[in-house]
N, C-alpha and C positions, 0 to 999 in steps of 0.2 A: 849563552846568555839565558838566564832564567825567564821563562815565559811570564809576561805580565797578566795577572788575573783581572778579568773584566766583569762588569755587571752581567753581561750575557752568560759568561761562564758559570756564575753563581746561579743565575736563573735556570740554566739548563740542568745543573746538578740537582736542583730541587723540583724541577718540573713546573716552575712558575713563570709568569711573564716578566719580561725585562722591566716593564713599568712598575709592577708590584715590588720587585727587588729594589728598584731605584727609590721608591717611596720610603722603604725601610732604611736604606743607607743615608738618605738625605733628610730624613725626619719630616717628610711632607705627606699630606693626604691622610686618609683614615685606613688603618689596618687592624685586624685582630691582633691582640698582644702576642698570642701564641705564634702567629705567622711572623710577626716582627722579630721576636726573639730567635725563631728558627733561622731566619735570614741572617741576622747579625752573627749568630753562632757559626753558621756555615761560612760566612765571609771571613771570620777570624781563622777558621780551620784551613781555609784555602790560601791564607796569607794575603788577603786583599788589604791594601794599605791605605786607601783613601776613604775612610769612614766619614760620617757626617760631620758637620760644623766646619768644613773647609770653606772659607769665605769665597764667594763668587768673584771671579776676576783676579784671584791671587796668582801671581806669576809663577808658574811651575819651574821655570829655569832658575829662579832665585832659591837655591837649596838652603834649607834652614840649618842652623848650627846644631840642631838636635831635635828630637821629637818629644812631645809630651804625651803621656798615656792617660786615658780615662779608663778606670776600672770600676765596674759596677755589677751588682747582682741583678738589678732591675733597671734597664736603661730607661731614663726619663723620656716621655713623649707627650704629645698633646698639650694639655694645660698644666701639667706637672711643673712646679716652680723651677725644677732643675732644667727644663727645656729652655726657659728664658735665661737662666743663669749661664748655661753653657753657650748660648749664642753670643752673649756679650763677653764671656771668657775667651771664646775663640777670636772674637774681634780684637781683643786686647793683645793676645799672644801673637796673632798674625802681624800686628804692627811691629812686633819685636822679632819677626822672622822665624817664628816657631809654628809647628804644625801639630794638630791634635789627632791622635789615633784612638779609636774606641775599642775596648776589649770587654765584651760581656763574659761574666764568669759563670761557668756551669757548676751544677751541684757536685759533680765528681771532682772538679778541680778544687772546690772549697773543702771537700771531705779529705782530699789527699794533700792539701796545701801546695798545689801545683800552680805555677804561673800559666796564664792563658796561652793558647796556641798563637804563635806569631809574635809574641812579646820578645823584644830584643833588649837585653839589659845594657848592652854596650851603646846602643843608639838612643836610649831613653834618658833624657836630661831631667825629667821630673814626672811625678805621678799625681794625678788628682783622683780622689775616690768619692763617689756619690752612691747612695743606696748600698753602702758596704757596711754591714752590721754584724759580721762574724768576728768575734775577738781574736780567735786563733789566726784567721787569715790576715787581719790587721797587723798582728804581731809578725807574721811572716813577711809582709810587705815592708815593715819597719826594719827587718834584718837585712834588706837589700842594700842599704846605705845610699839610696837614691832620694833626692829631695821629694818630700811627701806632704800632700795636703788632703785633709778629710773635710768634706762638707757633711756635717752631722756624723754620728758615730754610734757604736753599740751603746745600749742604755747604761751599762755599768763600766764604761771605759775609764781607766785610770789615766788621765791626761799626763801625769808625771812620769809614766813608764813607757811612753811611746815617743820616739824622736820624730815628731811631725808637727805641723801647724794644723790648727782646727778652726774652721769657720762655721759659726752657728748663727741661727736667728734667735732673737730674744724670745723665750717661751714662758718662763715661770712668772715673771711680773705681769705680763700682759694677760695671762689667763687668771692670775690672782685678781687683778683689777676688774676683769669682766665678771668673774664669779661673785666677787664682793658687791659689785654694783647691782647684780640681780638679787642678792640676799637683802640688800638695803631696800629694795623694792617691796620686800615683804615675803619673798619666796623662801621656803625652808626645805623643800624636798628636792634635792639636786643630786644628779648622778653623773659620773664621768663615763664616756663611751670611747672605747679604743684600747688596744693592747698596750699597756704602759711600758712593757718590756720590748716593744717592737724596735725602738731606737732611742737615742738620747733625747731627741726633741719631744717625743711622746712622753717620755718619763718626766721631763722637766715641766711639761704642760700638766701632767697629772699632779706633780708636786705643787704647782701653783694653785690648782683646784683644791687639794687637800689642805694647804695652808689657809686659804680663805675660809674653808668650812670650819677648821679647828679654831681659828681666831674668832669666829662668830658663834662658837659653842655648838656646832652642828656636826653630824656625821653623814656620809653618803647614804641615801635611802636604799641603794642596791649596789652591789659590786659585780654582778654577773655579766656586765657589759665591759668590764675592765681587764680581766685576766684571761679571758677565753677568746677563741677565734670565731666569735659569733658572726663576724662580718664577712666570713669567707664565702658564704652562700646565702642567698635570699631566703631559702626555706628554713635554714637554721636561725636566721635573725627573726623571722616570723614566729617560729616556735618559741624562741626565748622571750619575745615580747608577750606571747600568750601565757607563758608560765609566770610572768611577773604579776603578782596579785594586785599591786597598786603601782601604777606608773609614776615616775617623778613629775614634778612640775617643770623641771628643766633638765635637758641633757647638754652637758658641756662636752663637745666632741673633739677628739684628737686632731682631726683635720676635716676639710670640707667634704671629702668623698664619703667619709663615715657619716657625717651629718646628713648628706643627701640620701644615702642608703636608708637612714633612719626615717627621714621625712616620708619617703616612698613606702617603707614598711608600715609606718603608722597610718598612712593614708589607706593602705589595703585593709586595715582593721577599723576604719572609720574614725580614727583619731585625728583631729585637726590641729595644724600648726599655723598660727600661734594661739588660736582660741582655747585649745585644750592643753597644750604643752609648748614650752619654748625650746628652741634648738639653736645652738651656736656651733660654729666651725673654726677652722684655722687654715690660712693660706691665701684667702681672697682669690680663689681660682675663678676662671671665667664662668664656670658652672654655678658658682655661688651667686652670680648676678643674673642668672637665667632661671634657676629653679624658682618655682612658686610655692610658698612665698620666698622673696629674696632673702638670702642667708646672712644673718649676723655672723661676722667672722673677724679674723685678725690678719691684717695685710702684711705680707712679706715683700720687701723691696727686691724681688727676684733678679731683675736685670742688673741692678746696682751690685748685687752680691757677686755676679759674674766678673765684673771689673775688679772688685776687691779680691776675689779668689785669684785672679791672674796676677795682681800685684803681689799677693802673698807668696805664690809659688815662684814667680820670676825673681823676687828679691831673695828667696831662699837659695835659688840656683846661683845667683850672683854672690851672695854672702852666706855661705853655709854655716858659719859660726855664730850667726845671729841667734839670740835666745829664742827658744820655741814659743810660739804665740797661740793664744786661744782668744779669738775675736768673736764678739756677739754684735749682730746688727740689729738696731732697734726696730720693733714692729709697732703697728698701730691698729687700734680697734675700729671696725666698720659696723656700726649698728644699723640693722635693716629690719624688715618686717617680722622675721622669724623669732626675734627676741628684742623687742624695743625696750629701751631704758627710759 
């Protein structure tokens, strides 16, 4: 009989404490992202089957009819909207006697279009993908013939060419409305912050911003925060801000974390928010309600999306001939001190 891999086995192989490994596998506590990813990768390599999001108290003797696989380039954790969505996703599938196994994808697996270690095609009843934005890898997963659900996608995804369901948050109209409201306030120097090609959601948020600008006869006052990776390092962001001859009156940011990075970088240069510049985000993360000033943002119903995702994937498993669906969940603006209307 094959030896069951334990948390202690994983800890010993990495020279870490059992407690640290448990935090990563159960998505609890605070860990450095590098450590978390290292643990999740090693767990997959060793064939550890009980990744996070197994509901406490789930009877192990009640064997599920199959397993569902989560495949991701960057496993969500902390206040990422995906953490809340996956918790409710797991709650729903466990009620239907399914189990979720997590598979972090490494760069070499993406480059060679290989399935992650430990992935069993025969036992996998369905796949949910989150933070999976590589078109070629998406197409490879599509070729498996396994029921497939994407939460968000690559920015240029052709939905008609992939046999999968897609669950998205509404991005374009909500950002359009927020941008337009600020323009109507008399502001004319606006810029978008974030790599518009990072994912479909970022691209649609950028589209909403540019639509509002165009319809009001305006153009973005700078594009150097849109197509470059200026948010990868604080020093690079600081340098980019210093090179900007005249800052915008408003930064419309692709998500809350970009907005928060900008607030902190501007503060280092003595620029005040909202007195000198307005900042908006997207996600309504916990951090958006803690940062000073509190962040104007757009709320995603993250937990509800988990239930919807489970319904989409389970119904696809039960009725594989159902026409493929692209579903958008409505979002709502939250106006706070960083950009009051």
